[in-house]
C-alpha positions as CSV (number, residue, x, y, z in Angstrom):
1,M,-14.6,-20.7,-44.7
2,K,-15.2,-24.4,-44.5
3,S,-12.6,-24.7,-41.7
4,I,-14.2,-21.8,-39.9
5,Q,-17.6,-23.4,-40.2
6,R,-16.3,-26.7,-38.9
7,T,-14.7,-25.0,-35.9
8,L,-17.8,-23.1,-35.0
9,L,-19.9,-26.3,-35.5
10,A,-17.6,-28.2,-33.2
11,T,-17.7,-25.5,-30.6
12,S,-21.5,-25.3,-30.8
13,M,-21.8,-29.1,-30.4
14,L,-19.5,-29.0,-27.4
15,G,-21.6,-26.3,-25.8
16,C,-24.8,-28.3,-26.4
17,L,-23.2,-31.4,-24.9
18,S,-22.0,-29.5,-21.9
19,A,-25.4,-27.9,-21.4
20,R,-27.0,-31.3,-21.7
21,A,-24.5,-32.7,-19.1
22,G,-25.5,-30.0,-16.7
23,T,-29.2,-30.6,-17.3
24,E,-29.0,-34.3,-16.9
25,T,-27.1,-33.9,-13.6
26,S,-29.8,-31.7,-12.2
27,A,-32.6,-33.8,-13.5
28,E,-31.3,-37.1,-12.0
29,P,-30.3,-36.3,-8.5
30,S,-29.8,-40.0,-7.7
31,A,-27.0,-40.3,-10.2
32,V,-25.3,-37.2,-8.7
33,A,-25.8,-38.4,-5.2
34,E,-23.5,-41.4,-6.0
35,A,-20.6,-39.0,-6.5
36,G,-21.7,-36.4,-4.0
37,S,-24.8,-34.2,-3.4
38,S,-27.0,-32.4,-5.9
39,S,-26.7,-29.3,-3.7
40,T,-23.1,-28.9,-4.7
41,A,-23.9,-28.1,-8.3
42,T,-24.2,-24.4,-9.2
43,G,-24.4,-22.4,-12.4
44,L,-26.7,-20.3,-14.5
45,L,-28.3,-23.4,-16.1
46,L,-29.4,-24.5,-12.7
47,G,-30.5,-21.1,-11.6
48,K,-27.9,-21.0,-8.9
49,L,-25.7,-17.9,-8.9
50,T,-22.9,-17.6,-6.4
51,G,-21.3,-14.8,-4.4
52,E,-22.0,-12.5,-1.5
53,T,-22.5,-9.2,-3.5
54,A,-24.5,-8.2,-6.5
55,M,-21.3,-7.9,-8.6
56,D,-20.2,-11.4,-7.5
57,R,-23.6,-12.9,-8.6
58,A,-23.6,-11.0,-11.9
59,W,-20.2,-12.2,-12.9
60,S,-21.0,-15.8,-11.7
61,A,-23.6,-15.9,-14.4
62,A,-20.8,-16.7,-16.8
63,T,-20.5,-20.1,-15.1
64,L,-23.2,-22.2,-16.8
65,Y,-22.5,-25.3,-14.7
66,K,-20.1,-26.2,-11.9
67,D,-19.8,-29.2,-9.7
68,E,-16.5,-30.7,-8.5
69,N,-18.3,-33.8,-7.4
70,N,-19.6,-34.7,-10.9
71,P,-17.2,-37.4,-12.2
72,I,-17.6,-36.3,-15.8
73,L,-18.1,-32.6,-16.2
74,Q,-16.8,-30.4,-13.4
75,E,-17.2,-27.0,-15.0
76,F,-18.5,-25.3,-18.2
77,S,-18.2,-21.5,-18.3
78,L,-18.2,-18.7,-20.8
79,Q,-15.3,-16.3,-20.9
80,G,-14.5,-13.2,-22.8
81,R,-13.2,-9.7,-22.7
82,L,-13.9,-6.2,-24.1
83,Q,-11.4,-3.5,-24.0
84,V,-12.2,0.0,-25.3
85,Q,-9.8,2.9,-25.3
86,Y,-9.2,6.4,-26.4
87,A,-5.8,7.9,-27.4
88,D,-4.6,11.4,-28.2
89,G,-1.0,12.2,-28.9
90,H,1.4,15.1,-29.8
91,S,4.8,14.7,-31.2
92,D,7.4,16.9,-33.0
93,N,5.6,15.9,-36.2
94,G,2.2,17.1,-35.0
95,H,-1.0,15.8,-33.5
96,F,-2.3,12.3,-33.8
97,D,-5.3,10.3,-32.5
98,I,-7.4,7.2,-33.1
99,E,-8.6,8.7,-36.4
100,D,-5.0,8.6,-37.7
101,Y,-4.8,5.0,-36.5
102,E,-8.0,4.2,-38.6
103,N,-6.6,6.0,-41.6
104,A,-3.5,3.8,-41.4
105,G,-5.8,0.9,-42.3
106,K,-6.4,-0.5,-38.8
107,N,-9.7,-2.1,-37.8
108,G,-11.6,-1.8,-34.5
109,V,-12.2,2.0,-34.5
110,W,-15.6,3.2,-33.2
111,G,-16.6,6.7,-34.3
112,D,-13.0,7.8,-35.0
113,K,-12.3,8.4,-31.3
114,F,-12.4,5.0,-29.6
115,E,-10.7,1.7,-30.4
116,A,-12.1,-1.7,-29.5
117,R,-8.6,-2.9,-28.6
118,R,-9.7,-6.4,-27.8
119,A,-13.0,-8.3,-28.1
120,Y,-12.9,-12.0,-27.3
121,L,-15.6,-14.6,-26.6
122,G,-15.3,-18.2,-25.7
123,F,-15.6,-20.9,-23.2
124,K,-13.6,-22.9,-20.6
125,S,-14.4,-26.3,-19.2
126,K,-13.1,-29.1,-17.0
127,W,-13.7,-32.8,-17.6
128,F,-12.9,-36.0,-15.8
129,Q,-11.0,-34.1,-13.1
130,N,-7.8,-33.8,-15.0
131,W,-8.8,-32.5,-18.5
132,K,-9.4,-28.9,-19.5
133,L,-10.7,-27.6,-22.8
134,E,-10.9,-23.9,-23.5
135,G,-10.8,-21.4,-26.3
136,Q,-11.8,-17.9,-27.5
137,I,-12.4,-16.3,-30.8
138,D,-11.6,-12.7,-31.9
139,V,-14.8,-10.9,-32.4
140,N,-14.9,-8.7,-35.5
141,T,-15.8,-5.3,-34.0
142,T,-15.9,-3.3,-37.3
143,S,-15.7,-4.2,-41.0
144,P,-16.1,-7.8,-42.3
145,I,-13.0,-9.8,-42.9
146,G,-12.7,-11.1,-46.4
147,T,-16.2,-10.3,-47.5
148,S,-17.9,-7.4,-49.2
149,D,-21.6,-8.3,-48.7
150,G,-22.1,-8.2,-44.9
151,Y,-20.8,-8.2,-41.4
152,E,-19.1,-11.3,-39.9
153,F,-19.2,-11.8,-36.1
154,Y,-16.3,-14.3,-36.2
155,Q,-12.8,-13.0,-37.1
156,D,-10.4,-15.7,-36.1
157,I,-9.5,-18.2,-33.3
158,Y,-7.5,-16.4,-30.6
159,D,-6.8,-19.6,-28.7
160,L,-8.1,-23.1,-28.4
161,Y,-6.4,-25.9,-26.6
162,L,-6.8,-29.1,-24.6
163,T,-4.8,-29.6,-21.4
164,Y,-4.1,-32.7,-19.4
165,A,-3.4,-31.5,-15.8
166,P,-3.0,-34.3,-13.3
167,S,-1.1,-32.0,-10.9
168,D,0.4,-28.6,-10.5
169,E,3.8,-30.1,-11.5
170,L,2.6,-31.3,-14.9
171,N,0.3,-29.7,-17.4
172,V,0.5,-30.8,-21.0
173,S,-1.4,-28.9,-23.7
174,I,-2.0,-29.1,-27.4
175,G,-3.7,-26.5,-29.6
176,K,-3.3,-22.8,-30.3
177,Q,-2.2,-20.2,-27.8
178,E,-0.4,-16.9,-27.5
179,V,3.4,-17.5,-27.2
180,K,4.8,-15.5,-24.4
181,L,8.5,-14.7,-24.1
182,S,8.8,-12.0,-21.4
183,R,7.0,-11.6,-18.1
184,E,5.2,-8.5,-19.4
185,Q,3.9,-10.6,-22.3
186,E,3.1,-13.5,-20.0
187,I,0.6,-11.3,-17.9
188,S,-2.8,-11.6,-19.6
189,S,-4.2,-8.5,-21.2
190,K,-7.0,-8.8,-18.6
191,D,-4.4,-8.1,-15.9
192,I,-1.7,-5.9,-17.4
193,V,-1.4,-2.5,-15.7
194,T,-0.5,-0.4,-18.8
195,F,-2.5,0.0,-22.0
196,E,0.2,-1.4,-24.3
197,R,3.2,-3.6,-23.8
198,S,6.7,-2.3,-24.3
199,M,8.4,-1.7,-27.7
200,V,10.9,-4.6,-27.7
201,T,8.4,-6.9,-25.9
202,N,6.2,-6.5,-29.0
203,M,9.1,-6.7,-31.4
204,L,10.0,-10.2,-30.0
205,H,6.3,-11.3,-29.7
206,A,5.8,-14.5,-31.8
207,G,2.0,-14.2,-31.8
208,N,-0.7,-16.9,-31.5
209,L,0.7,-20.2,-32.8
210,T,-0.3,-23.9,-33.0
211,G,1.8,-26.2,-30.9
212,I,2.3,-28.5,-28.0
213,W,3.7,-27.4,-24.7
214,A,4.2,-28.5,-21.1
215,S,4.4,-26.5,-17.9
216,G,4.5,-26.9,-14.1
217,K,5.1,-25.3,-10.8
218,G,5.8,-26.2,-7.2
219,I,8.6,-28.6,-8.1
220,Q,10.5,-29.2,-4.9
221,E,8.3,-26.3,-3.6
222,H,10.1,-23.6,-5.5
223,W,10.9,-24.4,-9.2
224,L,8.7,-23.8,-12.3
225,Y,9.1,-24.5,-15.9
226,E,7.6,-24.4,-19.4
227,A,8.7,-26.0,-22.7
228,G,7.0,-25.9,-26.1
229,I,7.4,-26.3,-29.8
230,Y,5.2,-24.4,-32.2
231,A,4.5,-24.1,-35.9
232,N,5.9,-20.7,-36.9
233,D,3.0,-19.5,-39.2
234,Q,0.3,-17.3,-37.9
235,N,-3.1,-18.0,-39.3
236,P,-6.7,-17.2,-38.4
237,E,-7.3,-20.7,-37.3
238,F,-4.5,-23.4,-37.1
239,T,-1.2,-23.9,-38.8
240,N,-0.4,-24.8,-42.4
241,F,3.0,-26.2,-41.3
242,E,4.8,-24.0,-43.8
243,G,6.7,-21.5,-41.7
244,G,9.3,-23.5,-39.8
245,A,9.2,-24.0,-36.1
246,L,9.6,-22.0,-32.9
247,F,10.9,-23.4,-29.6
248,L,10.3,-21.8,-26.2
249,G,11.8,-22.8,-22.9
250,K,11.4,-21.3,-19.4
251,I,12.7,-22.0,-16.0
252,G,11.9,-20.1,-12.9
253,Y,12.3,-20.0,-9.1
254,D,9.9,-18.9,-6.5
255,Y,11.8,-17.3,-3.7
256,S,8.9,-15.8,-1.8
257,A,9.6,-17.8,1.4
258,Q,13.2,-16.9,1.5
259,S,12.6,-13.2,0.8
260,K,9.6,-13.0,3.1
261,L,7.7,-11.2,0.3
262,D,4.1,-11.9,-0.6
263,S,5.3,-13.1,-4.0
264,A,8.7,-13.2,-5.6
265,I,9.6,-15.1,-8.8
266,V,12.7,-14.9,-11.0
267,S,12.7,-16.6,-14.4
268,F,14.8,-17.1,-17.5
269,R,13.3,-17.7,-21.0
270,Y,14.9,-18.7,-24.3
271,E,13.3,-18.8,-27.7
272,H,14.6,-20.1,-31.0
273,N,13.0,-19.3,-34.4
274,T,14.0,-21.5,-37.4
275,D,12.3,-19.2,-40.0
276,P,12.6,-15.5,-38.8
277,G,10.4,-13.0,-40.7
278,Y,8.1,-15.6,-42.2
279,Q,4.6,-14.5,-43.2
280,D,1.9,-16.8,-44.4
281,S,0.2,-15.9,-47.7
282,G,-3.1,-17.6,-46.6
283,S,-6.1,-18.2,-48.7
284,N,-7.6,-14.8,-47.8
285,A,-5.3,-11.9,-48.8
286,T,-7.3,-9.4,-47.0
287,Y,-6.7,-11.0,-43.6
288,P,-3.8,-9.2,-41.8
289,Y,-1.5,-12.1,-41.1
290,S,1.4,-11.1,-38.8
291,K,5.0,-11.7,-39.6
292,S,7.1,-13.9,-37.4
293,P,9.7,-11.9,-35.4
294,A,12.9,-11.1,-37.4
295,F,15.1,-12.7,-34.7
296,T,16.8,-16.1,-34.7
297,D,17.0,-16.2,-30.9
298,A,15.6,-14.3,-28.0
299,F,16.2,-14.2,-24.2
300,A,14.4,-12.8,-21.3
301,I,15.5,-12.5,-17.6
302,S,12.5,-11.5,-15.5
303,N,11.8,-10.7,-11.8
304,D,8.4,-10.2,-10.4
305,I,7.7,-9.2,-6.8
306,I,4.6,-8.2,-4.7
307,Q,4.7,-6.9,-1.2
308,G,1.5,-5.5,0.3
309,R,0.4,-2.6,-1.9
310,F,3.7,-2.5,-3.9
311,G,4.5,-4.5,-7.0
312,L,7.5,-4.5,-9.3
313,T,8.0,-6.3,-12.7
314,T,11.4,-6.2,-14.4
315,D,12.3,-7.6,-17.8
316,L,15.7,-7.7,-19.4
317,L,15.4,-8.7,-23.1
318,F,17.8,-9.7,-25.8
319,G,17.1,-10.4,-29.4
320,L,19.6,-11.7,-31.9
321,G,18.6,-10.2,-35.3
322,F,18.3,-11.9,-38.6
323,D,20.1,-10.9,-41.8
324,G,18.8,-12.8,-44.9
325,N,15.7,-13.6,-47.0
326,A,12.3,-14.5,-45.7
327,E,9.1,-15.6,-47.4
328,Q,6.4,-13.1,-46.8
329,A,2.9,-13.5,-48.3
330,G,4.3,-15.6,-51.1
331,A,7.2,-13.2,-52.0
332,T,10.9,-13.3,-51.0
333,V,11.8,-10.3,-48.9
334,A,15.3,-9.2,-47.7
335,I,15.6,-8.7,-44.0
336,D,18.3,-6.9,-42.1
337,Q,17.3,-6.8,-38.5
338,S,20.1,-5.9,-36.0
339,N,20.4,-7.2,-32.4
340,V,18.4,-5.4,-29.8
341,V,18.5,-5.1,-26.0
342,A,15.9,-3.6,-23.6
343,L,15.2,-3.1,-19.9
344,N,11.6,-2.6,-18.8
345,I,10.8,-1.6,-15.2
346,I,7.1,-1.5,-14.1
347,P,6.4,-0.4,-10.5
348,T,2.9,-0.2,-9.1
349,Y,1.4,1.0,-5.8
350,F,-2.1,1.0,-4.4
351,I,-2.6,4.4,-2.9
352,A,-6.1,3.4,-1.7
353,D,-8.4,0.5,-2.1
354,G,-9.0,0.0,-5.8
355,V,-6.8,2.9,-6.8
356,Q,-3.4,2.0,-8.2
357,L,-0.5,4.2,-9.4
358,V,1.5,2.7,-12.3
359,G,4.8,3.6,-13.8
360,R,7.0,2.1,-16.5
361,L,10.5,2.9,-17.8
362,Q,11.7,1.5,-21.1
363,L,15.3,1.7,-22.2
364,A,16.1,0.0,-25.5
365,S,19.0,0.0,-27.9
366,S,20.0,-1.7,-31.2
367,S,23.4,-2.5,-32.7
368,D,22.5,-0.8,-36.0
369,P,21.0,2.6,-36.7
370,D,17.5,1.5,-37.6
371,G,17.1,-1.6,-35.4
372,L,14.1,-0.3,-33.4
373,V,10.7,0.5,-34.9
374,L,7.9,2.6,-33.2
375,G,4.9,0.5,-32.3
376,S,1.7,0.7,-34.4
377,R,-0.2,2.0,-31.4
378,Y,-0.1,4.9,-31.5
379,E,3.3,6.5,-32.0
380,G,3.7,4.6,-35.3
381,V,0.8,6.4,-36.9
382,S,1.9,9.9,-35.9
383,P,2.0,12.3,-38.9
384,D,5.1,10.7,-40.4
385,Y,2.9,7.8,-41.5
386,T,2.0,8.6,-45.1
387,A,0.7,6.7,-48.1
388,G,0.1,3.6,-45.9
389,K,3.8,3.3,-45.0
390,R,6.0,4.5,-42.2
391,S,8.8,6.9,-43.0
392,S,12.4,6.2,-42.1
393,D,11.9,8.6,-39.1
394,S,9.9,5.9,-37.3
395,K,13.1,3.8,-37.0
396,G,16.1,4.4,-34.7
397,N,18.7,2.9,-32.5
398,A,17.8,4.2,-29.0
399,Y,14.4,4.4,-27.4
400,T,13.5,5.8,-24.0
401,S,10.0,6.0,-22.6
402,A,8.3,6.9,-19.3
403,Y,4.7,5.9,-18.5
404,L,2.6,7.2,-15.6
405,G,-0.9,6.0,-15.0
406,V,-3.8,5.6,-12.6
407,N,-6.0,2.5,-12.6
408,Y,-9.4,2.3,-10.8
409,Y,-10.6,-1.2,-10.1
410,I,-14.4,-1.3,-9.9
411,Y,-14.5,-5.1,-9.7
412,G,-10.9,-6.2,-9.7
413,N,-9.4,-6.9,-13.1
414,K,-12.8,-7.9,-14.3
415,L,-14.0,-4.3,-14.5
416,K,-11.6,-1.4,-14.3
417,L,-10.9,2.1,-15.7
418,M,-7.4,3.0,-16.9
419,N,-5.8,6.4,-17.6
420,G,-2.2,7.0,-18.5
421,V,0.3,9.2,-20.3
422,E,3.5,8.1,-22.0
423,F,6.5,10.3,-23.0
424,S,8.8,8.8,-25.6
425,H,11.9,9.6,-27.5
426,L,13.4,7.7,-30.4
427,G,17.1,8.4,-30.9
428,G,18.5,8.1,-34.4
429,G,14.9,8.6,-35.7
430,D,12.7,11.7,-35.5
431,Y,10.2,11.1,-32.7
432,D,9.6,13.0,-29.5
433,G,6.1,12.8,-28.2
434,A,3.5,12.2,-25.6
435,T,0.4,10.0,-25.8
436,F,-2.6,10.2,-23.4
437,L,-4.8,7.1,-23.1
438,S,-8.0,6.4,-21.3
439,G,-10.1,3.3,-21.4
440,L,-12.5,0.7,-19.9
441,R,-11.5,-3.0,-19.6
442,M,-14.0,-5.7,-18.8
443,S,-13.6,-9.5,-18.7
444,F,-15.5,-12.5,-17.4
């Protein structure tokens, strides 16, 4: 709790400092005039909203202060997202819905029918032209975490990092962020076109980790890259340096000009995990720490194209499974994870302004009979989930899934309605089912 309080105090002090910087700039126009003109500054703190429409101006209120001509502080804005969704499913094991998800011990359920899928709140800022500081917290939408005597607004730090960005070719960051192996994972939850990411994408997901990383684009006009090293323990705040290390590298090529497409990027990513399956015990046993993926190495070959109303994202994923012992919550656990391979294909098409058709095909396989596991949302809590534990029927060696959805963009990705249905089959297990989802997603 002390570290939480220190983090919140530091964030509050930074917010006060930023507000003060904005106030001083507007109160002393002569100082601003040396770097530009006071008329260039905008933001809620100055009473200057921007945009041509009412929606533009409403969303611009998240920008507290912005002035590219200010030599110290160029921007300080709030950021956040709220995603609420409903799910209803039927399988060969019976009916399941959000209430079953809640009964499985999951948080974030509102009235047994809706799930607050994500709720983040934070800030982003730009300093001295080349420095960026931003972060968000997970907002606790239901029961308190680790307390029995009252509600806590704060749950954990989702991300918080400092970036030095002198150019597009070089960005160096340190802090905590979500580690993203595949292209589907790389797309922010604000922008993804399906409700949930693919099965193997989630199996290979390392989570939100503390580390240092560098990235860049536009190298010799076409090349892009990312390289990072992370502490492999997931925690509500920052690392304890007890779970080994995770390395991630990416190289990509932008072939838009050659293909004459609006956007076309192919990329290759490689990830190495020194301590697969690790799970931190933490000081708070009630906090749901996630396990590190049970794979020593993972690869992703991705292609992403956009042409007019049409878009297509493709991921080919490989995971080299781990067979051995891992420390999980202070205990030694035997792990026998087989190799997995998956192909995810996500086509999209705007049939009208703001109305988008979405499809997704998943094909996944494992080298051993039980190498694939149904995701926790929402197939994994179908009626075979009993006594707080999934049955063996939730595991298999071949998975196929087809998703069809319609997204309605009220204000781009900042405010949209989503509807979709997914049909799935797990071979070698015992799952055939369909899940209908509907939801609202908002971000600023």
